[in-house]
C-alpha positions as CSV (number, residue, x, y, z in Angstrom):
1,X,36.4,-33.6,127.1
2,X,37.3,-30.4,128.5
3,X,38.9,-28.2,125.9
4,X,39.5,-24.8,124.9
5,X,38.8,-24.1,121.1
6,X,39.5,-20.7,118.7
7,X,36.6,-20.7,116.5
8,X,38.2,-17.3,115.1
9,X,41.4,-15.5,115.2
10,X,41.4,-11.9,113.9
11,X,44.1,-9.0,113.8
12,X,42.6,-5.8,114.4
13,X,45.3,-3.7,112.9
14,X,44.3,-0.2,114.1
15,X,41.9,1.5,116.8
16,X,39.0,-0.6,117.5
17,X,36.4,-1.1,120.0
18,X,38.5,-2.5,122.7
19,X,41.3,0.3,122.5
20,X,43.3,2.5,120.4
21,X,46.1,-0.3,119.8
22,X,46.4,-3.2,117.6
23,X,45.0,-6.3,119.2
24,X,44.5,-10.1,118.0
25,X,40.8,-10.9,119.1
26,X,40.5,-14.6,119.6
27,X,36.7,-16.1,119.6
28,X,37.4,-19.0,122.2
29,X,34.9,-22.0,122.9
30,X,35.6,-23.2,126.3
31,X,32.7,-25.9,126.2
32,X,32.3,-28.0,129.1
33,X,34.8,-25.5,131.3
34,X,32.0,-23.2,131.4
35,X,30.9,-25.4,134.4
36,X,34.4,-25.6,136.1
37,X,35.6,-22.0,137.2
38,X,39.4,-22.6,138.1
39,X,38.6,-23.0,141.9
40,X,36.7,-26.1,141.0
41,X,39.7,-27.7,139.0
42,X,41.6,-29.9,141.5
43,X,45.5,-28.8,141.4
44,X,45.2,-26.4,138.6
45,X,45.6,-22.9,140.5
46,X,48.9,-24.4,141.8
47,X,50.1,-25.8,138.7
48,X,49.4,-22.6,136.9
49,X,51.6,-20.6,139.2
50,X,54.3,-23.4,138.9
51,X,54.4,-22.6,135.3
52,X,53.9,-18.9,135.4
53,X,55.4,-17.6,139.0
54,X,55.7,-14.1,137.6
55,X,51.5,-14.1,137.0
56,X,51.7,-12.7,140.4
57,X,52.5,-9.3,139.1
58,X,49.0,-9.0,137.3
59,X,47.0,-7.0,139.2
60,X,43.5,-8.2,137.6
61,X,40.3,-7.1,139.5
62,X,41.5,-5.7,142.9
63,X,44.3,-3.3,141.5
64,X,46.9,-4.7,143.6
65,X,49.7,-7.2,143.2
66,X,48.8,-10.7,143.1
67,X,45.4,-9.5,142.2
68,X,45.0,-12.0,139.4
69,X,46.2,-15.0,141.6
70,X,43.2,-13.7,144.1
71,X,40.8,-14.3,141.3
72,X,41.9,-17.7,140.3
73,X,41.5,-19.0,143.8
74,X,38.0,-17.3,144.1
75,X,37.1,-18.8,140.6
76,X,37.2,-17.4,137.2
77,X,36.7,-19.0,133.8
78,X,39.4,-20.2,131.2
79,X,38.7,-17.3,128.9
80,X,40.0,-15.0,131.1
81,X,43.1,-17.1,132.2
82,X,43.8,-17.4,128.6
83,X,44.2,-13.6,128.4
84,X,46.3,-13.3,131.3
85,X,48.6,-16.1,130.4
86,X,49.1,-15.2,126.4
87,X,50.0,-11.6,128.2
88,X,52.3,-12.8,130.4
89,X,53.8,-14.8,127.7
90,X,54.4,-11.7,125.6
91,X,55.9,-10.2,128.5
92,X,58.5,-13.1,128.9
93,X,59.4,-12.8,125.2
94,X,60.4,-9.5,125.7
95,X,57.0,-7.6,125.2
96,X,56.2,-5.9,128.5
97,X,52.9,-4.7,129.7
98,X,50.1,-4.4,127.0
99,X,46.1,-4.4,127.1
100,X,43.7,-7.5,127.5
101,X,40.4,-8.1,127.8
102,X,38.1,-11.5,128.1
103,X,34.5,-11.0,127.7
104,X,31.7,-13.6,127.3
105,X,29.5,-13.2,124.1
106,X,25.5,-14.2,124.1
107,X,26.4,-17.8,123.3
108,X,27.3,-19.8,126.4
109,X,30.9,-21.0,127.0
110,X,32.0,-18.4,124.0
111,X,34.3,-15.4,124.7
112,X,35.9,-12.7,123.0
113,X,39.5,-12.8,124.1
114,X,41.9,-9.8,123.5
115,X,45.4,-9.3,123.9
116,X,47.5,-6.4,122.7
117,X,49.3,-7.2,119.4
118,X,53.0,-6.3,119.2
119,X,53.2,-8.3,116.0
120,X,50.6,-10.5,114.3
121,X,52.6,-13.3,114.1
122,X,54.4,-13.2,117.4
123,X,50.9,-12.4,119.3
124,X,49.1,-15.2,117.5
125,X,51.7,-17.7,118.5
126,X,51.7,-16.5,122.3
127,X,48.0,-16.8,122.1
128,X,48.2,-20.5,120.8
129,X,51.2,-21.3,123.4
130,X,49.0,-20.0,126.2
131,X,46.3,-22.1,125.5
132,X,48.6,-25.2,125.3
133,X,49.8,-24.2,128.9
134,X,46.4,-23.4,130.4
135,X,45.3,-26.7,128.8
136,X,48.5,-28.6,130.7
137,X,47.6,-27.0,134.0
138,X,43.9,-28.3,133.6
139,X,45.0,-31.8,132.5
140,X,48.1,-32.2,134.8
141,X,50.3,-32.8,131.9
142,X,53.9,-31.8,131.5
143,X,54.8,-28.1,129.8
144,X,58.2,-26.8,128.6
145,X,57.8,-23.2,129.7
146,X,61.2,-22.3,129.3
147,X,61.7,-23.6,125.8
148,X,58.3,-21.8,124.7
149,X,59.6,-18.6,126.0
150,X,62.9,-19.0,124.1
151,X,60.8,-19.7,121.0
152,X,58.7,-17.1,121.4
153,X,61.3,-14.8,122.1
154,X,63.4,-15.6,119.4
155,X,60.4,-14.9,117.2
156,X,60.1,-11.5,118.8
157,X,63.5,-10.5,118.1
158,X,63.2,-11.3,114.3
159,X,59.8,-9.8,113.7
160,X,59.8,-6.8,116.0
161,X,61.4,-3.4,115.3
162,X,64.9,-3.4,116.2
163,X,65.7,-1.3,119.2
164,X,67.1,1.9,117.4
165,X,64.0,2.2,115.2
166,X,61.9,1.3,118.1
167,X,63.1,3.9,120.3
168,X,62.6,6.5,117.7
169,X,58.9,5.4,117.3
170,X,58.4,5.4,120.9
171,X,59.4,8.7,121.0
172,X,57.3,9.9,118.3
173,X,54.3,8.2,119.2
174,X,54.6,9.2,122.9
175,X,52.0,11.2,124.8
176,X,54.0,14.4,124.1
177,X,54.4,14.3,120.6
178,X,51.7,12.1,119.2
179,X,53.3,11.5,115.9
180,X,51.5,8.4,113.9
181,X,53.6,5.7,113.0
182,X,53.4,3.1,110.2
183,X,55.1,0.0,110.0
184,X,55.9,-0.1,106.1
185,X,57.1,-4.1,106.2
186,X,55.8,-6.7,108.1
187,X,59.5,-7.4,109.1
188,X,62.5,-4.8,108.9
189,X,63.0,-1.5,110.3
190,X,61.2,0.8,107.5
191,X,58.7,3.0,109.3
192,X,56.6,6.1,108.3
193,X,56.2,8.8,110.7
194,X,53.2,10.9,110.1
195,X,50.6,10.9,107.4
196,X,50.7,11.8,103.6
197,X,52.9,14.9,102.4
198,X,53.5,15.6,106.1
199,X,55.5,12.1,106.5
200,X,59.0,11.2,107.2
201,X,60.5,7.8,107.0
202,X,63.4,5.9,108.9
203,X,65.3,3.0,108.7
204,X,66.8,2.4,111.9
205,X,69.0,5.6,112.4
206,X,68.6,6.6,109.0
207,X,66.2,9.2,107.6
208,X,64.8,10.4,104.1
209,X,66.9,13.0,105.0
210,X,70.1,10.9,104.7
211,X,72.1,11.2,101.6
212,X,72.9,8.3,99.7
213,X,76.1,10.3,98.6
214,X,77.1,11.0,102.4
215,X,76.3,7.3,103.2
216,X,78.8,6.5,100.6
217,X,81.5,8.8,101.6
218,X,81.1,7.5,105.4
219,X,82.1,4.0,104.1
220,X,84.9,5.1,102.3
221,X,87.6,5.5,105.4
222,X,90.0,7.0,103.1
223,X,87.9,9.6,101.3
224,X,86.1,10.3,104.8
225,X,89.9,11.2,106.1
226,X,90.8,13.4,103.2
227,X,87.3,15.6,103.5
228,X,87.8,16.1,107.3
229,X,91.7,16.9,107.1
230,X,90.9,19.1,104.2
231,X,88.6,21.1,106.5
232,X,91.2,21.3,109.3
233,X,89.9,18.3,111.4
234,X,92.5,16.2,113.5
235,X,92.7,12.7,111.7
236,X,95.4,10.0,112.2
237,X,98.2,9.9,109.5
238,X,97.6,7.1,107.3
239,X,97.3,5.4,103.5
240,X,95.9,2.6,101.6
241,X,98.2,-0.1,101.2
242,X,98.2,-2.8,98.4
243,X,99.6,-5.7,100.0
244,X,101.0,-6.9,103.2
245,X,104.6,-5.8,102.4
246,X,103.0,-2.2,101.8
247,X,101.3,-2.2,105.2
248,X,104.5,-2.9,106.9
249,X,106.2,-0.5,104.8
250,X,103.3,2.4,105.5
251,X,103.8,1.6,109.2
252,X,107.4,2.2,109.5
253,X,106.7,5.9,107.4
254,X,103.9,6.7,109.8
255,X,105.9,5.1,113.0
256,X,104.8,2.7,115.5
257,X,102.6,1.6,116.7
258,X,99.6,1.6,113.7
259,X,96.3,0.5,113.4
260,X,94.9,-1.7,110.5
261,X,91.7,-1.6,109.2
262,X,89.3,-2.0,106.3
263,X,89.1,1.0,103.8
264,X,85.0,0.1,103.6
265,X,83.7,-1.0,106.6
266,X,81.6,-0.4,109.8
267,X,81.0,-1.4,113.7
268,X,84.8,-2.2,113.8
269,X,85.2,-5.4,112.2
270,X,88.6,-6.1,110.9
271,X,90.2,-3.5,113.0
272,X,93.2,-4.2,114.6
273,X,95.1,-1.4,116.7
274,X,98.3,-0.9,118.7
275,X,100.5,-2.9,116.3
276,X,104.2,-2.9,116.8
277,X,105.7,-5.6,115.0
278,X,106.0,-6.8,111.1
279,X,104.3,-9.9,111.9
280,X,101.3,-8.1,113.8
281,X,100.7,-5.9,111.1
282,X,101.0,-8.6,108.2
283,X,98.6,-10.8,110.1
284,X,96.1,-7.8,110.8
285,X,96.6,-6.6,106.9
286,X,94.9,-10.4,106.0
287,X,92.2,-9.8,108.5
288,X,91.2,-6.7,107.2
289,X,91.5,-7.9,103.7
290,X,89.2,-10.5,104.5
291,X,86.5,-7.7,105.4
292,X,86.8,-5.4,102.5
293,X,89.0,-4.9,99.1
294,X,91.2,-2.6,100.2
295,X,92.9,-1.6,103.5
296,X,94.4,1.3,105.4
297,X,97.3,1.4,107.6
298,X,97.1,4.6,109.9
299,X,98.8,6.0,113.4
300,X,97.5,4.7,116.6
301,X,96.0,7.0,118.6
302,X,96.3,6.9,122.7
303,X,93.4,6.9,124.6
304,X,90.2,5.4,124.6
305,X,87.7,5.0,121.7
306,X,84.6,7.2,122.1
307,X,81.4,7.4,119.9
308,X,79.4,10.6,119.8
309,X,76.1,11.0,118.2
310,X,75.4,13.6,116.1
311,X,71.8,14.4,115.1
312,X,70.7,17.5,113.1
313,X,74.0,19.2,113.7
314,X,73.9,18.9,117.4
315,X,75.5,16.5,120.1
316,X,72.9,14.4,121.7
317,X,74.9,11.5,123.3
318,X,78.4,10.3,123.8
319,X,79.9,6.9,125.0
320,X,83.4,5.8,125.9
321,X,84.6,2.2,125.0
322,X,86.2,-0.1,127.7
323,X,89.0,-3.0,126.8
324,X,87.2,-6.4,127.1
325,X,90.0,-8.1,129.6
326,X,89.8,-11.4,131.5
327,X,91.6,-12.6,134.6
328,X,93.5,-15.7,134.8
329,X,92.9,-18.1,137.5
330,X,95.6,-21.0,136.5
331,X,92.9,-23.6,136.1
332,X,90.4,-22.2,133.0
333,X,90.8,-21.9,129.5
334,X,90.9,-18.6,127.8
335,X,87.5,-19.9,125.9
336,X,86.0,-20.4,129.8
337,X,87.4,-17.6,131.1
338,X,85.5,-15.5,128.2
339,X,82.4,-17.2,128.8
340,X,82.6,-16.8,132.7
341,X,83.7,-13.1,132.8
342,X,82.6,-11.4,129.6
343,X,79.9,-13.3,127.8
344,X,78.0,-13.6,131.2
345,X,77.6,-10.2,131.0
346,X,73.7,-9.3,130.4
347,X,74.5,-6.7,128.0
348,X,76.3,-9.3,125.7
349,X,74.1,-11.2,123.1
350,X,73.2,-12.3,119.7
351,X,70.3,-10.1,119.2
352,X,69.8,-6.4,118.2
353,X,68.7,-5.8,121.9
354,X,72.3,-6.4,123.2
355,X,74.5,-3.4,123.3
356,X,77.5,-5.8,123.3
357,X,78.2,-8.9,121.1
358,X,79.1,-12.3,122.2
359,X,82.8,-13.0,122.3
360,X,83.4,-16.3,119.9
361,X,86.9,-17.2,119.2
362,X,85.6,-19.6,116.6
363,X,84.1,-16.7,114.7
364,X,86.4,-13.6,115.4
365,X,89.8,-13.5,114.2
366,X,90.5,-10.4,115.6
367,X,90.4,-11.6,118.9
368,X,92.3,-14.8,118.1
369,X,95.1,-12.5,116.7
370,X,94.9,-10.2,119.7
371,X,95.7,-13.4,122.0
372,X,98.3,-14.8,119.8
373,X,100.1,-11.2,120.0
374,X,100.1,-12.1,124.0
375,X,101.3,-15.5,123.4
376,X,98.0,-17.4,124.2
377,X,95.2,-19.3,122.3
378,X,91.9,-20.4,122.8
379,X,93.0,-23.6,125.0
380,X,95.5,-21.9,127.0
381,X,95.7,-22.0,130.8
382,X,96.2,-18.2,132.1
383,X,98.4,-17.6,134.8
384,X,96.3,-16.9,138.0
385,X,96.1,-13.2,138.4
386,X,97.4,-12.3,134.8
387,X,95.2,-9.6,133.0
388,X,94.7,-10.6,129.3
389,X,93.5,-8.0,126.8
390,X,90.5,-9.8,124.4
391,X,89.4,-6.8,122.8
392,X,90.5,-3.6,122.5
393,X,87.6,-1.8,120.8
394,X,83.8,-2.5,120.1
395,X,83.1,-2.4,123.6
396,X,81.3,1.1,123.6
397,X,79.3,1.0,127.2
398,X,80.0,4.1,129.4
399,X,77.8,7.3,129.0
400,X,80.2,10.4,129.0
401,X,77.6,12.8,127.4
402,X,78.0,15.4,130.4
403,X,81.7,15.0,130.1
404,X,82.1,16.3,126.6
405,X,84.2,19.3,126.0
406,X,82.5,22.0,123.9
407,X,85.0,22.0,121.4
408,X,85.1,18.3,121.1
409,X,81.0,18.3,120.7
410,X,81.7,21.2,117.8
411,X,84.3,19.1,116.1
412,X,82.1,16.0,116.1
413,X,79.2,18.3,114.7
414,X,81.5,19.5,112.1
415,X,82.5,16.0,110.8
416,X,79.0,14.8,110.5
417,X,78.3,18.2,108.4
418,X,81.5,17.6,106.2
419,X,80.3,14.3,105.3
420,X,77.0,15.4,105.0
421,X,75.2,12.9,107.4
422,X,72.1,14.4,109.5
423,X,72.7,11.6,112.0
424,X,76.0,10.4,112.6
425,X,78.1,7.8,114.7
426,X,81.6,10.0,115.1
427,X,84.5,8.1,116.8
428,X,87.3,9.4,118.1
429,X,90.3,8.4,119.9
430,X,91.2,10.6,122.9
431,X,92.8,10.1,126.7
432,X,90.3,12.7,127.9
433,X,86.9,13.8,126.2
434,X,86.8,16.4,128.7
435,X,89.6,18.2,127.3
436,X,90.2,19.6,123.7
437,X,91.7,17.4,121.0
438,X,94.6,19.3,120.2
439,X,95.7,19.3,123.7
440,X,96.3,15.8,123.7
441,X,97.0,14.6,120.2
442,X,93.1,13.3,119.7
443,X,91.9,12.2,116.4
444,X,88.6,11.6,114.5
445,X,88.8,7.9,113.2
446,X,85.6,7.4,111.8
447,X,81.9,8.8,110.7
448,X,79.4,6.6,110.4
449,X,76.0,6.6,108.9
450,X,73.2,4.8,110.3
451,X,74.7,4.3,113.7
452,X,73.4,1.8,116.1
453,X,71.5,3.7,119.1
454,X,71.6,0.9,121.8
455,X,74.9,2.0,123.4
456,X,73.0,5.4,124.5
457,X,69.9,3.3,125.6
458,X,71.8,0.6,127.6
459,X,75.3,1.4,128.9
460,X,76.8,0.1,132.4
461,X,76.3,3.6,133.9
462,X,73.2,5.6,134.2
463,X,69.8,5.7,132.4
464,X,69.1,5.9,128.5
465,X,69.8,9.2,126.5
466,X,66.9,10.6,124.9
467,X,68.3,9.9,121.6
468,X,64.6,9.0,120.1
469,X,63.5,12.0,121.0
470,X,66.1,13.8,119.7
471,X,65.9,12.1,116.1
472,X,61.9,13.2,116.4
473,X,62.7,16.8,117.0
474,X,65.2,16.7,113.9
475,X,62.3,15.4,111.7
476,X,59.3,17.3,113.4
477,X,60.7,20.5,114.9
478,X,58.9,22.8,116.7
479,X,56.0,20.5,118.2
480,X,54.9,19.4,114.3
481,X,53.0,16.1,114.4
482,X,53.0,15.5,111.0
483,X,49.4,15.0,110.6
484,X,47.2,15.8,107.3
485,X,43.3,16.5,107.7
486,X,41.8,13.0,108.0
487,X,37.8,12.6,107.7
488,X,36.5,9.3,109.4
489,X,32.9,8.5,108.2
490,X,30.5,6.0,109.7
491,X,27.0,5.2,110.4
492,X,24.1,2.9,109.1
493,X,23.7,4.6,105.8
494,X,24.7,7.4,103.3
495,X,28.5,7.1,104.5
496,X,29.8,6.6,100.4
497,X,27.7,9.6,99.4
498,X,29.3,11.8,102.5
499,X,32.8,10.6,101.5
500,X,32.7,11.5,98.3
501,X,30.8,14.9,98.9
502,X,33.7,15.7,101.6
503,X,36.4,14.7,98.8
504,X,34.9,16.9,96.4
505,X,34.8,19.9,98.7
506,X,38.4,19.2,100.1
507,X,39.5,19.0,96.1
508,X,38.1,22.3,95.3
509,X,39.7,24.1,98.5
510,X,43.3,23.3,96.3
511,X,44.2,20.0,98.7
512,X,45.0,16.9,97.0
513,X,42.8,14.3,98.6
514,X,42.6,10.9,99.0
515,X,39.3,8.7,99.3
516,X,38.8,5.4,100.2
517,X,34.8,4.1,100.2
518,X,32.8,1.4,98.9
519,X,32.7,2.9,95.5
520,X,36.6,2.6,95.2
521,X,39.8,4.2,96.0
522,X,40.3,7.7,94.4
523,X,43.1,10.6,94.1
524,X,41.2,13.6,93.6
525,X,38.5,13.0,91.0
526,X,40.7,9.9,89.6
527,X,39.2,6.3,90.3
528,X,42.7,4.4,91.2
529,X,40.7,1.2,92.0
530,X,37.4,0.2,91.3
531,X,35.3,-1.8,94.1
532,X,34.8,-1.8,97.8
533,X,37.8,-0.1,99.4
534,X,36.2,0.9,102.4
535,X,39.1,-1.3,104.5
536,X,42.1,-1.1,106.0
537,X,44.7,-1.8,103.2
538,X,43.3,1.0,101.3
539,X,43.2,3.4,103.7
540,X,46.8,2.5,104.5
541,X,47.5,3.1,100.9
542,X,46.3,6.6,100.9
543,X,48.0,7.7,104.2
544,X,51.5,6.4,102.9
545,X,50.9,8.4,99.7
546,X,53.5,11.1,100.2
547,X,51.6,13.4,97.9
548,X,48.3,13.5,99.8
549,X,47.4,16.4,101.8
550,X,43.7,15.3,103.1
551,X,42.3,11.7,103.5
552,X,38.6,10.6,103.6
553,X,37.8,7.3,104.9
554,X,34.6,5.3,104.9
555,X,34.3,2.9,108.1
556,X,31.4,0.7,108.1
557,X,30.9,-1.1,111.3
558,X,32.4,-4.6,109.6
559,X,35.5,-2.9,108.9
560,X,35.6,-1.4,112.5
561,X,35.0,-5.1,113.9
562,X,36.8,-7.0,111.5
563,X,40.1,-4.9,110.9
564,X,39.8,-2.0,112.9
565,X,40.8,1.5,111.4
566,X,43.9,2.5,109.5
567,X,44.6,5.9,111.2
568,X,45.0,6.5,114.9
569,X,43.1,9.8,115.3
570,X,41.3,12.3,112.9
571,X,40.4,15.6,112.6
572,X,36.8,15.1,111.9
573,X,34.9,12.2,112.7
574,X,31.1,11.9,111.2
575,X,28.3,9.4,111.9
576,X,25.7,9.8,109.8
577,X,22.7,8.0,111.5
578,X,21.9,4.9,113.2
579,X,20.0,1.8,112.4
580,X,20.5,-0.9,115.2
581,X,19.6,-3.9,113.3
582,X,21.7,-2.8,110.2
583,X,25.1,-3.7,112.6
584,X,23.8,-6.6,114.7
585,X,24.1,-10.4,113.6
586,X,27.5,-10.2,113.3
587,X,30.6,-10.6,115.2
588,X,28.5,-11.1,117.8
589,X,27.0,-7.6,118.1
590,X,23.7,-8.1,119.2
591,X,22.3,-5.1,121.5
592,X,22.0,-1.4,120.9
593,X,24.5,-1.0,123.9
594,X,27.1,-3.2,121.7
595,X,26.0,-1.2,118.4
596,X,26.9,2.4,120.6
597,X,30.4,0.9,121.3
598,X,31.3,0.0,117.7
599,X,30.1,3.6,116.6
600,X,31.7,5.5,119.3
601,X,35.3,4.0,118.3
602,X,35.0,6.8,115.2
603,X,34.2,9.7,117.9
604,X,37.1,8.1,120.5
605,X,39.5,9.1,117.8
606,X,38.6,12.8,117.2
607,X,41.8,14.9,117.9
608,X,41.2,18.0,120.9
609,X,41.4,20.3,118.1
610,X,39.1,18.3,115.7
611,X,35.1,17.9,115.7
612,X,32.6,15.1,115.7
613,X,29.9,15.6,113.1
614,X,26.6,14.2,114.7
615,X,22.8,13.5,113.2
616,X,21.0,15.1,116.0
617,X,17.6,13.3,115.4
618,X,19.7,10.2,116.9
619,X,19.4,10.0,120.7
620,X,22.2,7.5,120.5
621,X,24.4,10.2,119.1
622,X,23.3,13.0,121.0
623,X,24.4,10.6,124.0
624,X,27.5,10.0,122.2
625,X,28.4,13.6,122.2
626,X,29.8,13.7,125.5
627,X,32.6,11.4,124.7
628,X,34.1,14.0,121.7
629,X,37.7,15.2,122.7
630,X,37.2,18.3,120.5
631,X,34.2,20.1,119.1
632,X,30.8,18.8,118.2
633,X,28.9,20.0,115.4
634,X,25.4,18.8,115.1
635,X,23.3,18.5,111.9
636,X,19.5,17.8,111.4
637,X,16.6,18.7,109.0
638,X,14.8,20.2,111.7
639,X,16.2,23.1,113.4
640,X,14.2,22.9,116.2
641,X,15.1,19.7,117.9
642,X,15.7,19.9,121.4
643,X,19.6,18.6,121.0
644,X,20.1,21.8,118.3
645,X,18.4,24.3,120.6
646,X,20.4,23.3,123.6
647,X,23.5,23.1,121.7
648,X,22.9,26.5,119.9
649,X,22.4,27.8,123.1
650,X,26.0,27.4,124.4
651,X,27.1,29.2,121.5
652,X,27.8,26.1,119.5
653,X,27.7,25.1,116.0
654,X,25.1,23.3,113.7
655,X,24.0,22.9,110.0
656,X,20.6,23.1,109.6
657,X,17.6,23.3,107.2
658,X,15.1,26.3,107.3
659,X,12.8,27.8,105.0
660,X,14.4,25.6,101.8
661,X,17.9,26.5,102.7
662,X,21.3,24.9,104.1
663,X,22.2,27.2,106.8
664,X,25.6,27.4,109.1
665,X,24.0,28.2,112.5
666,X,26.7,29.2,115.4
667,X,24.8,30.3,118.9
668,X,22.2,32.7,117.9
669,X,23.7,33.7,114.3
670,X,23.0,32.0,111.0
671,X,24.6,32.3,107.7
672,X,22.6,30.8,104.4
673,X,24.7,28.8,102.5
674,X,22.7,27.4,99.7
675,X,19.2,26.7,98.6
676,X,18.1,23.2,98.3
677,X,16.5,23.6,95.0
678,X,20.2,24.6,93.7
679,X,21.6,21.3,95.3
680,X,21.1,18.6,92.4
681,X,21.7,15.6,94.9
682,X,18.9,16.7,96.8
683,X,16.3,16.8,94.2
684,X,14.7,20.2,95.3
685,X,15.2,18.8,98.9
686,X,12.4,15.9,97.9
687,X,15.3,13.5,98.5
688,X,15.3,14.0,102.6
689,X,18.3,11.1,102.8
690,X,20.2,13.0,100.5
691,X,19.7,16.3,102.2
692,X,21.2,14.7,105.4
693,X,23.9,13.8,103.5
694,X,24.9,17.2,102.2
695,X,24.5,18.8,105.6
696,X,27.0,16.0,107.2
697,X,29.4,16.9,104.5
698,X,29.1,20.8,104.8
699,X,29.3,20.1,108.4
700,X,32.8,18.3,108.1
701,X,33.9,20.8,105.5
702,X,33.0,23.6,108.1
703,X,35.0,21.9,110.9
704,X,38.2,21.8,108.4
705,X,38.0,25.5,107.5
706,X,36.9,25.3,104.1
707,X,35.4,28.7,102.9
708,X,31.6,29.2,102.1
709,X,32.3,30.0,98.6
710,X,33.9,26.8,98.2
711,X,31.3,24.8,99.8
712,X,28.2,26.6,98.1
713,X,30.2,25.6,94.7
714,X,30.8,22.1,95.6
715,X,27.4,21.1,96.8
716,X,25.7,22.7,93.7
717,X,27.9,21.3,91.3
718,X,27.9,17.6,92.7
719,X,26.6,15.1,90.6
720,X,26.6,11.4,91.0
721,X,28.6,9.9,88.4
């Protein structure tokens, strides 16, 4: 029988042999289908195009629209087809773009299919659904694409970062900033930007600078008003009320019309505006009471509601609200008019990616109250041509950033500072945002912590505002990249010893150092976890430790192939040596070329201002040196190796041994660091592998800027414990 089987599916959670990004790698057995490329399967190509018309956008092989379809018609194999179908399902589920590869292994009919993993569970689901779709096209059986995409889209909405967090992470990890990001929960929006002691944390639009006190103040609308008023900012007159009768009494004191809202609330829930009668005020009081335990009545401010986003004391975006109305046709109920005229807006929906909520009468008493005030209910037939107000607020959708008067921006900034928020959504009401508030009796009505950013990313006029970029600049000013020195060590032998030596030298230099290696997880010299910790999880623990100032990671080829690396880039990448047989026989790695591709992963991650430390006696590593974005520092027992000689002739650095001494060579210059007889690990220079380990560690320390005195002391006092 023709079938596609998954032999293995693994999640490579960081940089890997395929790409810098996380991927799902599936080992796929296509069995008999190896003998049946796509152009030999009757009707297959047409059925696949009918299932997924959008495959025409895939530019595979030919670099042009329709390129993949051309490959289908010419003949390609199910592994390749599965890659593209899975990627397209991810695209339709709201995860556009992405990396994909399909490569045959040494076993006939067995392929590695690799696709970009936005989230492990979601991508696995897309891969499995992709297999089912391809098999349906092969077997000429039905496949419900719409239901599948809806299921995958729903999963993506639940599992992926929300839009506010996502836009901040996207700005941080952009080519312009290259700040690393670690998602700290498999679901939810807690993200760490940067590594170790230089990291910052965000949760949607709240940061580790957002004060808990300030957030509490912002939720207490009465206290917020008191603080703003005490500093001379315009607010609507009002007070707390204890019951419906008191609410009407307050309305009479203030003067109609009024607003009734919860004392402790957010996002406009339970707020009723422009109330002019006792019946409306009392009904609004109950609505607000259902949202919170206490209720405020305040003066109604004439004008439109505006949301001003303040980040680090600066206005970065502003949006104006619009009323939601429908127009009667003499035939349709209010409910149908809402569905046809308002809920059909693509900006409305139930997920975080929708800046406007669906209006559902059965779930929204505020809307029902607004209709009742106009003499309507859900099943009323609206007269032809009559405009009916559905919502007064909660529909901030028009960008007005460029219209904000400087004095209004200053007022919003001051309001955020008074409350104590580093990121604030300041709600104010005025008729014209381009004029000072005191000219039009405008006022601030709320100051919100953790403001949603989506309204500034998806509005009705113009493109998105760079709000994520503003928050990143607030957290990482002046080009700060949030990085600590990270050293990655791979190779065939000696990795653990080299890691421990480098960690020793970094600790002696005064840095609080984390080390994850085969001997365990160390914080400075303290062993925290015993056993093999040369793994993704242990490395991530170190990067998330906000006291760590430098980190060293051992990366065996199995870790690179089975998990991916925990860090996105490194300051120093070390490859100790190469024994091809040490790396073959697992993960379908069989040839020297494949081993080369595994080990180069470490060198690909070296930052432009970093360094690769390579063993000059290994031809494979000398060839690999050209891949490094940064500097290359060779090490070798033989100072006359051609690679060393040519390297030094270009004025570059190397660590060598001559006359029983470890030398730091830079161009023609040589500086003696230590005698081999004074380095216990080398057994007077007789333990050649240990001498190479010392040279590799010294080269890494030199690249990190550690002083010669510290290096000398470190290697002369290092003992294997």
